C-alpha positions, 0 to 999 in steps of 0.5 A: 053560504048563497053564491051571489050572481053579481051580474043581476046587479044592476049597479056593479059591472065586471069588465074584463082588463079593468081591476082584473075583471073584478066586480066594480061599482058600475062606471068606477074602478072600485070594487064592491068587495072594498065596500064589505071590508070597509063596513066592517070598520067605517060607517056608511058616512065614512065609506061614502067620503073615503071611496067617493061612492054614493048612499045609492050605490052602497044601498043597491048593493046591500039591497041586492045581497040582502035579496039574494039571501031570501032566495031559497038555494036549489035542493041539491040531489041526495039532499037531507033536507034538514034530516040527521045523518048517521056518519058511523053509518057510512 
């Protein structure tokens, strides 16, 4: 799973002492995680209404996540590049 570098998303910020330093929508106290948790059960319009965020804010975060998932993960030392590994050989 990709690890997101939220510092690269201009729609969010993390301020020490505000919401325990969680990533929140810029100039708000609304954690980004709240949006993802609620989009499981609510439409974007319902999330906008309940949490007082704009479609642009939600789209900015969703676009950031989508673009981050397109970035290939760095090849780690010893990676098998998709080749099968025989666990019994260890």
